[in-house]
C-alpha positions in Angstrom: -0.1 -0.1 0.0 1.5 3.2 -0.7 2.2 5.4 2.0 2.1 9.3 0.9 4.3 12.1 2.3 2.7 15.9 2.1 3.9 19.3 3.1 1.0 21.4 4.3 0.5 24.6 4.9 -2.2 26.3 7.8 -3.1 29.4 9.4 -3.5 28.2 12.7 -5.8 31.2 13.7 -9.4 29.1 13.2 -8.0 26.0 14.8 -7.9 24.1 18.1 -3.8 22.7 17.1 -3.0 19.9 14.8 -4.1 17.1 16.5 -8.7 15.8 16.8 -10.3 17.2 20.0 -13.5 15.8 20.1 -16.1 19.2 19.5 -13.2 21.3 17.4 -11.4 21.8 14.7 -8.1 21.3 13.9 -6.0 20.7 11.2 -6.0 16.5 11.5 -9.7 16.9 11.6 -9.5 18.7 7.9 -7.6 16.7 6.3 -8.8 13.5 7.0 -12.7 14.7 6.5 -11.1 15.2 2.4 -9.9 12.2 2.8 -12.5 10.2 3.4 -14.1 12.1 0.6 -11.7 11.1 -1.9 -12.1 7.7 -0.5 -15.4 7.0 -0.8 -16.8 7.8 2.9 -13.8 5.4 3.9 -12.1 6.8 6.6 -7.9 7.2 6.5 -5.7 7.8 9.2 -2.9 10.9 8.9 0.3 10.5 11.3 2.3 14.6 11.4 5.9 15.3 11.9 4.5 16.4 15.5 1.2 18.5 17.2 0.7 22.7 16.8 -1.1 24.1 19.4 -4.3 26.7 19.1 -3.6 29.3 16.9 0.2 28.4 15.8 0.7 28.0 12.1 2.4 25.9 9.6 4.4 27.4 6.5 6.0 23.5 6.2 4.8 20.2 8.3 4.9 16.9 7.2 2.4 14.2 7.2 1.6 10.7 5.7 -1.1 8.7 4.8 -1.4 5.1 3.1 -3.5 4.8 0.6 -5.2 2.1 -2.4 -5.1 4.7 -4.5 -2.9 5.2 -7.1 -2.8 8.6 -7.9 0.2 10.5 -9.8 2.6 12.8 -6.7 1.8 15.8 -8.7 -1.8 15.6 -8.6 -2.3 14.7 -4.7 -2.0 18.3 -3.4 -5.0 19.4 -6.3 -6.7 16.4 -5.2 -6.5 17.4 -1.4 -6.5 21.0 -2.0 -10.3 20.5 -3.7 -11.6 19.0 -0.8 -9.7 20.9 2.0 -10.7 24.6 3.7 -9.0 27.7 2.7 -6.6 28.3 5.8 -4.8 25.0 4.5 -3.5 23.7 1.3 -1.2 21.0 0.7 2.2 22.6 -1.0 3.3 19.5 -2.4 3.4 15.3 -2.1 5.7 11.7 -3.1 4.8 8.1 -2.9 7.4 6.7 0.5 8.1 3.3 1.5 5.9 2.4 4.5 9.2 0.6 5.6 11.6 3.4 5.5 9.5 6.7 6.2 7.5 7.5 8.9 5.7 11.8 9.4 6.8 11.8 12.6 9.5 9.3 13.7 11.9 9.9 10.6 12.4 13.8 11.8 15.8 14.4 11.9 15.3 17.8 12.4 12.7 21.4 12.6 13.3 24.7 12.3 10.3 27.3 13.4 10.1 31.4 13.3 8.6 33.5 16.0 7.3 37.0 14.1 7.7 39.7 16.2 5.8 42.8 15.2 7.9 45.9 16.4 6.3 48.6 14.3 5.2 51.9 15.8 1.2 51.1 15.9 -0.2 47.8 16.0 -1.0 46.1 12.5 -4.6 45.2 11.7 -3.0 42.7 9.1 -1.0 41.1 11.2 -2.9 40.6 14.6 -3.3 37.1 13.7 0.0 36.5 12.6 3.3 38.4 14.7 3.2 39.8 18.4 2.7 43.0 19.0 5.7 44.6 21.6 6.5 48.4 21.7 8.4 48.4 24.9 12.1 48.8 24.4 13.7 45.8 23.3 17.7 45.0 23.5 18.3 42.8 20.3 21.8 42.5 21.0 21.2 41.1 24.2 18.8 38.7 23.1 21.2 37.9 20.9 23.8 36.8 22.9 21.3 34.8 25.5 20.2 32.4 22.2 23.0 31.1 21.9 22.7 30.1 25.3 20.2 27.3 24.0 22.3 25.8 21.3 23.7 22.8 22.2 22.5 19.5 23.6 20.5 20.3 27.0 17.8 18.8 29.2 14.7 21.8 29.1 12.9 20.7 31.3 12.8 24.1 32.4 11.8 25.4 29.2 8.5 23.2 28.4 5.1 23.7 30.1 4.7 21.7 33.2 2.1 19.4 31.0 5.0 17.6 29.2 4.5 14.3 29.5 7.6 12.7 27.8 10.1 11.3 30.8 13.4 12.6 28.6 13.9 16.4 28.3 17.3 16.4 26.3 17.3 18.1 22.9 20.1 19.2 20.7 19.8 23.0 19.4 21.9 23.5 16.5 21.5 27.3 16.3 19.0 30.4 17.7 19.4 33.2 15.3 17.4 36.6 15.3 17.3 39.3 12.6 15.5 42.3 11.8 13.2 41.9 8.8 11.4 45.6 8.2 9.6 46.5 11.6 9.3 42.4 12.2 12.0 40.7 14.2 12.7 37.0 13.3 12.9 34.3 15.9 14.8 31.7 13.9 15.4 27.7 16.2 16.4 24.1 14.4 17.1 21.6 16.9 16.3 17.7 16.6 13.2 17.6 18.5 10.7 20.7 21.2 9.1 19.9 23.7 5.4 20.9 24.5 5.5 25.0 24.5 9.3 24.8 24.3 9.9 27.3 21.2 7.4 29.9 23.4 8.5 29.5 26.4 12.3 30.0 25.1 11.2 33.1 23.2 9.1 34.2 26.2 12.7 34.5 28.2 14.1 35.8 25.4 12.0 38.6 26.0 12.7 39.0 29.4 16.0 39.3 28.2 15.4 42.4 26.3 13.4 43.5 28.8 16.0 43.4 31.1 13.5 40.9 33.2 16.8 38.2 33.3 20.4 38.7 31.9 21.9 36.8 29.0 24.3 34.6 31.5 21.3 33.2 33.4 20.0 30.9 31.3 22.7 28.3 32.1 21.0 28.1 35.6 18.1 28.1 34.2 18.1 25.3 32.3 20.4 23.5 35.1 17.8 24.5 37.3 15.3 22.2 35.6 12.7 24.0 37.2 10.0 26.1 35.0 9.3 28.5 37.3 12.9 29.5 36.1 12.4 30.4 32.7 10.1 33.3 31.2 6.8 33.6 30.4 5.6 32.0 27.6 4.9 33.9 24.2 1.7 34.0 22.4 0.7 31.2 20.4 0.2 33.0 17.6 3.6 34.7 16.2 4.9 30.7 16.1 5.5 28.6 12.9 6.5 25.5 12.0 8.6 26.4 9.2 10.5 23.3 8.1 11.2 19.8 9.2 13.7 17.8 8.0 14.2 13.8 6.9 17.1 11.6 6.9 17.5 10.1 3.4 15.9 7.5 2.5 
């Protein structure tokens, strides 16, 4: 049975997150609805590289599903997009081997980006897509602090208390903050991320920018393994799952 890998973009504003939840509109629900129509009423389960929370967007989420239908790779996006709502789009698709590819378990790295609007006034057009902050922020100190996250660490202090996994060690490959017009873009790439980890790291960096923390406080926060030592969780609507990387198959 062919396994179809798809790259999916979605606007998270109208969703209660990616994963199916009873009585809630989610990205997975819409994808599986579309596939059910294609498969003439037969349910088709979708696996993703990971969950995104309510309000979080995706530029390059990756999913897979198994199907008996033999449709050319280049046709799958059109077939799916005709049945998907306007805030979810399949960008590309490719047939993979079920023996060697899994959207979640074959991931080797993910990149997230966070958009911070720094304009003189709030933009009504960016209100769902960037966190607005007009207060003074020291970007140089924030850039310095971000580098303390790079490397392999236990990120217990930087994940939600609801995190269920026992192993909270992750490796961050890079963490950059760049100015782009009226927005600052936080870009972090790593081998995996815990529940709310990116948003808590961003919130802590904002704390550095405000002067609440110093860059050199980050190693102490990591060592403490205590969520109360880190900063606030940044709002969801500025966050994007940007890209997912996989091992060669």
